NULO-134439 format. One record per residue: x, y, z of N, C-alpha, C in turn. Coordinates in nm, 2 decimals, padded with zeros to 4 digits. Example, Ala and Ser with C-alpha at 12.3 -4.5 7.8 and 13.67 -1.06 7.14 Angstrom:
      n_u      n_v      n_w     ca_u     ca_v     ca_w      c_u      c_v      c_w
    01.32   -00.57    00.78    01.23   -00.45    00.78    01.32   -00.33    00.78
    01.28   -00.22    00.71    01.37   -00.11    00.71    01.29    00.00    00.79
This chain:
      n_u      n_v      n_w     ca_u     ca_v     ca_w      c_u      c_v      c_w
    00.08   -00.11    00.01    00.02    00.01   -00.01    00.08    00.12    00.00
    00.07    00.21   -00.08    00.10    00.34   -00.13    00.08    00.46   -00.01
    00.20    00.50    00.08    00.13    00.61    00.18    00.20    00.72    00.16
    00.22    00.84    00.22    00.26    00.98    00.20    00.27    01.00    00.35
    00.42    01.05    00.36    00.42    01.13    00.48    00.38    01.24    00.49
    00.33    01.33    00.39    00.27    01.42    00.38    00.09    01.44    00.42
    00.07    01.28    00.42   -00.09    01.30    00.47   -00.12    01.31    00.63
   -00.23    01.39    00.57   -00.29    01.44    00.73   -00.33    01.31    00.82
   -00.34    01.32    00.93   -00.40    01.20    01.06   -00.52    01.16    01.00
   -00.54    01.06    01.05   -00.67    00.98    01.02   -00.80    01.06    01.05
   -00.76    01.12    01.16   -00.90    01.23    01.22   -00.89    01.36    01.16
   -00.80    01.37    01.11   -00.82    01.51    01.05   -00.89    01.52    00.88
   -00.83    01.34    00.81   -00.90    01.34    00.68   -01.08    01.30    00.70
   -01.09    01.27    00.79   -01.22    01.20    00.86   -01.26    01.36    00.86
   -01.23    01.48    00.91   -01.31    01.58    00.95   -01.31    01.66    00.78
   -01.23    01.66    00.71   -01.24    01.71    00.57   -01.30    01.66    00.47
   -01.35    01.51    00.46   -01.47    01.42    00.40   -01.55    01.46    00.45
   -01.58    01.45    00.57   -01.68    01.49    00.62   -01.76    01.65    00.59
   -01.69    01.74    00.62   -01.72    01.86    00.52   -01.73    01.90    00.44
   -01.67    01.81    00.32   -01.70    01.81    00.20   -01.86    01.74    00.16
   -01.90    01.64    00.26   -02.03    01.54    00.23   -02.12    01.62    00.29
   -02.13    01.68    00.39   -02.21    01.73    00.47   -02.23    01.90    00.46
   -02.16    01.94    00.35   -02.20    02.09    00.35   -02.29    02.08    00.27
   -02.40    02.21    00.25   -02.55    02.20    00.22   -02.56    02.32    00.19
   -02.66    02.39    00.07   -02.70    02.48    00.01   -02.79    02.52    00.11
   -02.79    02.61    00.18   -02.87    02.63    00.33   -02.98    02.75    00.29
   -03.13    02.73    00.29   -03.22    02.81    00.28   -03.32    02.85    00.38
   -03.34    02.76    00.47   -03.45    02.72    00.52   -03.44    02.73    00.71
   -03.31    02.70    00.72   -03.27    02.69    00.88   -03.16    02.74    00.95
   -03.19    02.89    00.93   -03.14    03.00    00.94   -03.16    03.04    01.07
   -03.08    03.04    01.20   -03.08    03.12    01.34   -03.04    03.27    01.30
   -03.09    03.34    01.44   -03.12    03.47    01.41   -02.96    03.50    01.43
   -02.91    03.41    01.54   -02.79    03.41    01.63   -02.61    03.49    01.53
   -02.57    03.60    01.59   -02.49    03.66    01.51   -02.38    03.62    01.54
   -02.28    03.59    01.41   -02.19    03.54    01.38   -02.03    03.62    01.43
   -01.98    03.55    01.53   -01.90    03.66    01.60   -01.77    03.69    01.51
   -01.71    03.84    01.49   -01.61    03.87    01.42   -01.46    03.77    01.42
   -01.42    03.68    01.52   -01.31    03.62    01.48   -01.35    03.50    01.38
   -01.53    03.45    01.42   -01.50    03.34    01.34   -01.54    03.37    01.17
   -01.59    03.49    01.16   -01.59    03.56    01.04   -01.45    03.57    00.99
   -01.40    03.65    01.07   -01.25    03.65    00.99   -01.18    03.52    00.98
   -01.20    03.40    01.06   -01.15    03.27    00.98   -01.21    03.21    00.82
   -01.34    03.25    00.84   -01.42    03.22    00.73   -01.36    03.27    00.61
   -01.31    03.44    00.62   -01.25    03.51    00.48   -01.09    03.49    00.49
   -01.05    03.46    00.60   -00.90    03.40    00.58   -00.90    03.28    00.50
   -01.00    03.17    00.54   -01.00    03.05    00.44   -01.02    03.07    00.31
   -01.14    03.17    00.27   -01.14    03.19    00.16   -01.03    03.25    00.09
   -01.01    03.34    00.14   -00.89    03.45    00.09   -00.70    03.33    00.05
   -00.72    03.19    00.09   -00.62    03.11    00.05   -00.67    03.00   -00.02
   -00.75    03.06   -00.10   -00.80    02.97   -00.21   -00.70    03.00   -00.32
   -00.63    02.87   -00.40   -00.56    02.86   -00.52   -00.62    03.03   -00.60
   -00.56    03.04   -00.70   -00.57    03.13   -00.81   -00.45    03.17   -00.91
   -00.52    03.14   -01.05   -00.41    03.14   -01.15   -00.33    03.24   -01.15
   -00.19    03.24   -01.19   -00.14    03.34   -01.18   -00.09    03.41   -01.02
   -00.16    03.36   -00.92   -00.19    03.43   -00.76   -00.21    03.53   -00.79
   -00.31    03.55   -00.89   -00.41    03.70   -00.89   -00.46    03.73   -00.81
   -00.49    03.61   -00.69   -00.61    03.66   -00.60   -00.73    03.80   -00.64
   -00.80    03.75   -00.73   -00.92    03.84   -00.77   -01.07    03.87   -00.69
   -01.04    03.80   -00.58   -01.14    03.85   -00.51   -01.16    03.98   -00.39
   -01.27    03.99   -00.36   -01.31    04.08   -00.26   -01.43    04.04   -00.19
   -01.44    04.08   -00.09   -01.58    04.05    00.03   -01.62    04.15    00.08
   -01.75    04.17    00.03   -01.85    04.31    00.08   -01.95    04.19    00.18
   -01.90    04.23    00.28   -01.99    04.20    00.45   -02.12    04.30    00.43
   -02.24    04.21    00.43   -02.38    04.31    00.40   -02.48    04.30    00.55
   -02.48    04.39    00.58   -02.54    04.36    00.75   -02.68    04.49    00.72
   -02.68    04.57    00.68   -02.77    04.69    00.65   -02.87    04.57    00.60
   -03.01    04.64    00.68   -03.12    04.55    00.63   -03.20    04.62    00.47
   -03.15    04.77    00.44   -03.20    04.86    00.38   -03.12    04.77    00.24
   -02.99    04.74    00.25   -02.92    04.67    00.11   -02.98    04.55    00.12
   -03.03    04.47    00.20   -03.08    04.33    00.17   -03.23    04.34    00.14
   -03.30    04.37    00.18   -03.41    04.42    00.11   -03.43    04.46   -00.02
   -03.32    04.51   -00.04   -03.34    04.60   -00.18   -03.26    04.47   -00.30
   -03.21    04.39   -00.24   -03.15    04.23   -00.32   -03.30    04.18   -00.30
   -03.34    04.16   -00.19   -03.42    04.08   -00.20   -03.55    04.09   -00.31
   -03.58    04.20   -00.32   -03.65    04.27   -00.42   -03.65    04.27   -00.57
   -03.46    04.23   -00.60   -03.45    04.18   -00.71   -03.47    04.04   -00.75
   -03.43    03.97   -00.60   -03.43    03.81   -00.64   -03.61    03.80   -00.66
   -03.70    03.84   -00.62   -03.84    03.81   -00.62   -03.86    03.84   -00.79
   -03.80    03.97   -00.83   -03.84    03.97   -00.98   -03.76    03.91   -01.06
   -03.65    03.82   -01.05   -03.60    03.76   -01.12   -03.66    03.60   -01.11
   -03.71    03.59   -01.01   -03.77    03.41   -00.92   -03.88    03.40   -01.03
   -03.97    03.51   -01.01   -04.09    03.50   -01.13   -04.08    03.48   -01.24
   -03.97    03.54   -01.28   -03.92    03.54   -01.47   -03.85    03.40   -01.47
   -03.80    03.32   -01.36   -03.76    03.20   -01.39   -03.90    03.12   -01.34
   -03.96    03.10   -01.26   -04.05    03.02   -01.25   -04.18    03.01   -01.39
   -04.13    03.11   -01.47   -04.24    03.15   -01.58   -04.15    03.04   -01.71
   -04.03    02.97   -01.68   -03.95    02.88   -01.81   -04.04    02.74   -01.76
   -04.13    02.74   -01.65   -04.14    02.58   -01.64   -04.34    02.60   -01.66
   -04.34    02.49   -01.70   -04.54    02.49   -01.70   -04.56    02.38   -01.58
   -04.68    02.36   -01.58   -04.79    02.25   -01.51   -04.75    02.28   -01.36
   -04.70    02.11   -01.34   -04.65    02.06   -01.24   -04.54    02.13   -01.17
   -04.46    02.09   -01.28   -04.32    02.16   -01.28   -04.33    02.28   -01.20
   -04.36    02.38   -01.26   -04.35    02.49   -01.23   -04.44    02.53   -01.07
   -04.55    02.46   -01.04   -04.61    02.45   -00.89   -04.51    02.41   -00.81
   -04.38    02.29   -00.84   -04.27    02.25   -00.76   -04.23    02.37   -00.74
   -04.18    02.45   -00.83   -04.04    02.52   -00.85   -04.08    02.67   -00.73
   -04.22    02.69   -00.77   -04.26    02.80   -00.67   -04.26    02.78   -00.54
   -04.29    02.63   -00.48   -04.29    02.56   -00.35   -04.16    02.56   -00.28
   -04.07    02.59   -00.35   -03.90    02.57   -00.30   -03.88    02.73   -00.26
   -03.76    02.68   -00.15   -03.74    02.83   -00.10   -03.62    02.82   -00.15
   -03.58    02.93   -00.24   -03.44    02.95   -00.27   -03.34    03.08   -00.22
   -03.39    03.09   -00.14   -03.30    03.20   -00.03   -03.35    03.21    00.05
   -03.26    03.29    00.13   -03.24    03.32    00.29   -03.19    03.47    00.30
   -03.19    03.55    00.24   -03.12    03.67    00.25   -03.16    03.77    00.40
   -03.31    03.71    00.40   -03.39    03.86    00.50   -03.36    03.74    00.68
   -03.37    03.62    00.63   -03.36    03.52    00.78   -03.20    03.50    00.81
   -03.14    03.49    00.75   -02.96    03.47    00.74   -02.93    03.62    00.85
   -02.82    03.60    00.95   -02.80    03.72    00.97   -02.68    03.80    00.91
   -02.64    03.75    00.80   -02.52    03.82    00.73   -02.56    03.78    00.60
   -02.50    03.90    00.49   -02.50    03.85    00.37   -02.40    03.86    00.35
   -02.32    03.83    00.23   -02.17    03.83    00.20   -02.20    03.82    00.02
   -02.14    03.91   -00.04   -02.10    03.90   -00.19   -01.98    03.88   -00.22
   -01.87    03.80   -00.23   -01.75    03.80   -00.31   -01.75    03.83   -00.47
   -01.67    03.90   -00.46   -01.67    03.96   -00.62   -01.54    03.93   -00.70
   -01.50    03.94   -00.81   -01.40    03.92   -00.89   -01.36    04.05   -00.97
   -01.26    04.08   -00.94   -01.17    04.19   -01.00   -01.13    04.17   -01.15
   -01.20    04.17   -01.24   -01.13    04.12   -01.38   -01.02    04.19   -01.44
   -00.96    04.29   -01.35   -00.82    04.36   -01.40   -00.72    04.33   -01.29
   -00.75    04.28   -01.21   -00.64    04.22   -01.12   -00.50    04.14   -01.16
   -00.43    04.22   -01.12   -00.29    04.15   -01.19   -00.24    04.18   -01.28
   -00.36    04.29   -01.39   -00.26    04.37   -01.50   -00.31    04.31   -01.63
   -00.24    04.35   -01.75   -00.31    04.27   -01.87   -00.29    04.18   -01.88
   -00.15    04.12   -01.83   -00.13    04.00   -01.89   -00.10    03.89   -01.73
   -00.19    03.85   -01.69   -00.16    03.70   -01.57   -00.11    03.62   -01.65
    00.00    03.56   -01.55    00.03    03.41   -01.54   -00.05    03.33   -01.58
   -00.05    03.25   -01.71   -00.15    03.17   -01.70   -00.27    03.16   -01.75
   -00.34    03.27   -01.78   -00.45    03.35   -01.81   -00.42    03.37   -01.98
   -00.35    03.35   -02.04   -00.35    03.42   -02.16   -00.46    03.32   -02.27
   -00.44    03.19   -02.27   -00.54    03.15   -02.27   -00.68    03.12   -02.27
   -00.71    03.07   -02.09   -00.85    03.10   -02.06   -00.86    03.19   -01.97
   -00.95    03.28   -02.04   -00.92    03.44   -01.98   -01.03    03.45   -01.83
   -01.14    03.32   -01.84   -01.20    03.32   -01.75   -01.15    03.25   -01.62
   -01.01    03.21   -01.60   -00.94    03.13   -01.46   -00.96    03.24   -01.35
   -00.98    03.38   -01.37   -01.04    03.49   -01.28   -01.17    03.46   -01.21
   -01.27    03.42   -01.31   -01.40    03.39   -01.23   -01.41    03.24   -01.17
   -01.33    03.14   -01.25   -01.30    02.99   -01.20   -01.26    03.02   -01.05
   -01.11    03.08   -01.05   -01.03    03.12   -00.90   -01.17    03.16   -00.81
   -01.20    03.27   -00.82   -01.30    03.31   -00.72   -01.41    03.21   -00.69
   -01.40    03.11   -00.78   -01.51    03.02   -00.72   -01.45    02.90   -00.63
   -01.34    02.93   -00.63   -01.26    02.83   -00.55   -01.26    02.90   -00.42
   -01.26    03.04   -00.41   -01.26    03.10   -00.30   -01.39    03.08   -00.20
   -01.48    03.08   -00.29   -01.67    03.04   -00.28   -01.66    02.92   -00.15
   -01.58    02.82   -00.23   -01.59    02.68   -00.19   -01.51    02.68   -00.04
   -01.36    02.75   -00.05   -01.30    02.72    00.08   -01.36    02.80    00.15
   -01.44    02.93    00.16   -01.51    02.93    00.24   -01.67    02.88    00.30
   -01.72    02.79    00.20   -01.83    02.67    00.23   -01.77    02.59    00.35
   -01.65    02.56    00.31   -01.57    02.40    00.37   -01.56    02.45    00.51
   -01.53    02.62    00.52   -01.46    02.62    00.66   -01.59    02.64    00.74
   -01.74    02.73    00.68   -01.85    02.74    00.71   -01.91    02.60    00.81
   -01.89    02.50    00.76   -01.95    02.38    00.80   -01.87    02.36    00.86
   -01.75    02.34    00.90   -01.64    02.32    01.00   -01.71    02.40    01.13
   -01.75    02.54    01.11   -01.80    02.61    01.25   -01.92    02.61    01.26
   -02.01    02.49    01.20   -02.12    02.49    01.20   -02.24    02.57    01.14
   -02.15    02.65    01.02   -02.22    02.80    00.98   -02.31    02.77    00.84
   -02.43    02.76    00.82   -02.45    02.75    00.69   -02.46    02.84    00.60
   -02.42    02.81    00.45   -02.46    02.91    00.39   -02.52    02.87    00.23
   -02.57    02.98    00.20   -02.67    02.94    00.06   -02.66    03.06   -00.02
   -02.62    03.02   -00.13   -02.58    03.09   -00.25   -02.74    03.12   -00.33
   -02.71    03.29   -00.34   -02.86    03.30   -00.45   -02.79    03.35   -00.57
   -02.85    03.27   -00.68   -02.76    03.29   -00.79   -02.92    03.37   -00.87
   -03.00    03.37   -00.81   -03.12    03.44   -00.93   -03.16    03.58   -00.90
   -03.06    03.60   -00.95   -03.06    03.79   -00.93   -02.98    03.85   -01.07
   -03.00    03.95   -01.08   -03.00    04.02   -01.21   -02.82    04.09   -01.17
   -02.73    04.08   -01.23   -02.57    04.09   -01.25   -02.59    04.26   -01.21
   -02.63    04.34   -01.33   -02.62    04.46   -01.30   -02.70    04.57   -01.21
   -02.85    04.47   -01.17   -02.89    04.55   -01.08   -02.81    04.54   -00.95
   -02.76    04.40   -00.91   -02.66    04.39   -00.76   -02.54    04.50   -00.82
   -02.47    04.48   -00.92   -02.34    04.57   -00.91   -02.36    04.73   -00.88
   -02.53    04.76   -00.92   -02.56    04.91   -00.86   -02.58    04.91   -00.73
   -02.66    04.81   -00.68   -02.72    04.82   -00.56   -02.54    04.80   -00.44
   -02.46    04.73   -00.51   -02.34    04.77   -00.42   -02.25    04.83   -00.45
   -02.25    04.92   -00.52   -02.17    05.03   -00.57   -02.03    04.96   -00.62
   -02.07    04.86   -00.74   -01.93    04.77   -00.76   -01.85    04.89   -00.87
   -01.77    04.88   -00.90   -01.66    04.94   -00.99   -01.71    04.90   -01.13
   -01.71    04.91   -01.24   -01.71    04.83   -01.39   -01.63    04.69   -01.39
   -01.52    04.73   -01.36   -01.45    04.64   -01.39   -01.45    04.48   -01.30
   -01.54    04.48   -01.17   -01.57    04.41   -01.09   -01.70    04.36   -01.08
   -01.70    04.22   -01.10   -01.82    04.15   -01.12   -01.85    04.06   -00.98
   -01.98    04.06   -00.95   -02.04    04.04   -00.82   -02.06    03.86   -00.86
   -01.98    03.79   -00.83   -01.95    03.64   -00.86   -02.09    03.55   -00.77
   -02.08    03.58   -00.65   -02.19    03.49   -00.56   -02.21    03.59   -00.44
   -02.36    03.58   -00.41   -02.43    03.67   -00.31   -02.45    03.53   -00.22
   -02.43    03.58   -00.09   -02.44    03.43   -00.02   -02.51    03.48    00.13
   -02.58    03.37    00.17   -02.63    03.42    00.30   -02.57    03.33    00.43
   -02.48    03.38    00.54   -02.45    03.29    00.62   -02.53    03.28    00.77
   -02.50    03.19    00.82   -02.56    03.19    00.96   -02.57    03.05    01.02
   -02.57    03.06    01.15   -02.57    02.93    01.21   -02.73    02.89    01.21
   -02.75    02.75    01.18   -02.90    02.69    01.15   -02.91    02.62    01.23
   -03.06    02.57    01.22   -03.11    02.48    01.34   -03.05    02.36    01.30
   -03.03    02.28    01.20   -03.00    02.15    01.14   -02.92    02.17    01.01
   -02.83    02.07    00.98   -02.78    02.05    00.84   -02.85    01.94    00.80
   -02.96    01.96    00.66   -03.02    01.83    00.61   -02.93    01.71    00.58
   -02.96    01.59    00.57   -02.93    01.49    00.54   -02.89    01.46    00.40
   -02.98    01.53    00.29   -02.96    01.53    00.18   -02.93    01.69    00.11
   -02.90    01.70    00.01   -02.93    01.87   -00.05   -03.04    01.89   -00.06
   -03.09    01.99   -00.05   -03.27    02.02   -00.01   -03.33    02.03   -00.13
   -03.31    02.00   -00.27   -03.30    02.03   -00.37   -03.35    01.89   -00.40
   -03.25    01.78   -00.36   -03.27    01.63   -00.38   -03.36    01.57   -00.29
   -03.38    01.63   -00.16   -03.49    01.62   -00.04   -03.61    01.64   -00.08
   -03.63    01.74   -00.19   -03.80    01.81   -00.19   -03.81    01.73   -00.35
   -03.73    01.66   -00.40   -03.78    01.59   -00.54   -03.74    01.66   -00.67
   -03.65    01.70   -00.64   -03.64    01.81   -00.77   -03.53    01.76   -00.87
   -03.43    01.72   -00.80   -03.32    01.65   -00.90   -03.25    01.56   -00.79
   -03.17    01.42   -00.82   -03.13    01.36   -00.77   -02.97    01.34   -00.80
   -02.88    01.33   -00.71   -02.77    01.30   -00.75   -02.70    01.19   -00.83
   -02.63    01.24   -00.93   -02.59    01.17   -01.06   -02.49    01.04   -01.03
   -02.50    00.93   -01.07   -02.37    00.83   -00.99   -02.25    00.86   -01.09
   -02.15    00.86   -00.98   -02.05    00.90   -01.06   -01.98    00.80   -01.12
   -02.01    00.68   -01.12   -01.95    00.63   -01.26   -02.04    00.61   -01.40
   -02.09    00.73   -01.40   -02.17    00.76   -01.54   -02.08    00.89   -01.57
   -02.01    00.94   -01.46   -01.93    01.09   -01.50   -01.78    01.07   -01.53
   -01.74    00.95   -01.51   -01.58    00.94   -01.51   -01.59    00.82   -01.64
   -01.45    00.91   -01.69   -01.41    00.86   -01.87   -01.26    00.84   -01.82
   -01.19    00.76   -01.91   -01.07    00.72   -01.96   -01.03    00.79   -02.06
   -00.94    00.86   -02.07   -00.85    00.89   -02.17   -00.93    01.00   -02.26
   -01.07    00.96   -02.31   -01.15    01.02   -02.40   -01.24    01.01   -02.35
   -01.36    01.13   -02.36   -01.47    01.09   -02.35   -01.58    00.98   -02.42
   -01.64    00.92   -02.33   -01.72    00.80   -02.33   -01.64    00.64   -02.34
   -01.48    00.67   -02.29   -01.39    00.56   -02.30   -01.42    00.54   -02.11
   -01.40    00.41   -02.10   -01.44    00.33   -01.95   -01.29    00.35   -01.94
   -01.29    00.38   -01.79   -01.14    00.38   -01.72   -01.07    00.24   -01.69
   -00.94    00.24   -01.74   -00.88    00.09   -01.78   -00.88    00.08   -01.61
   -00.81    00.14   -01.51   -00.82    00.07   -01.37   -00.92    00.06   -01.29
   -01.03    00.10   -01.37   -01.16    00.11   -01.27   -01.17    00.18   -01.18
   -01.27    00.18   -01.10   -01.28    00.35   -00.98   -01.34    00.24   -00.86
């Protein structure tokens, strides 16, 4: 059996994989308890330690506590959510409308993670061919924060049903800064056993065996899985 001297302890590895498997997109279980400043600092520090192409670190973090800002974002959500519902018909539309897809006012804290598309200058190492690597890198910061939040017992919900131009205006973002992730954060009454959309019958998790290819698309993995 191959081992590595750089491997974490068994307990540490179990903790990491537990955080990955028990992370949830939280919308309905938020408690009003305030997130202490030191805990928030740890979450932001974890996000800031995400990898980024060319070490560009394109993220910024807008901590949103003011009720008036959140009310404006909620109004944007409701407008866009109505449009989204109209894309479905019949029972599927009714099912969609029954889902709770945000916790903007219920969560004690909102956070917008942005991507500064000019950071690092016009020529960023590793970005010549794939210009969206700044966006990809910022997504890694979101994931770091999400896993750290689960370790701290804090739920995170990503509100993606928002008009990006309206959100940028509400948050007074410069033109070169993109509002990549609008998140709701807070302690929760529970973490569901399944992702909420799976538990409510919207979609199920795809089998990993159907998603792994060997060398080329559609070819089996020679070594198995």
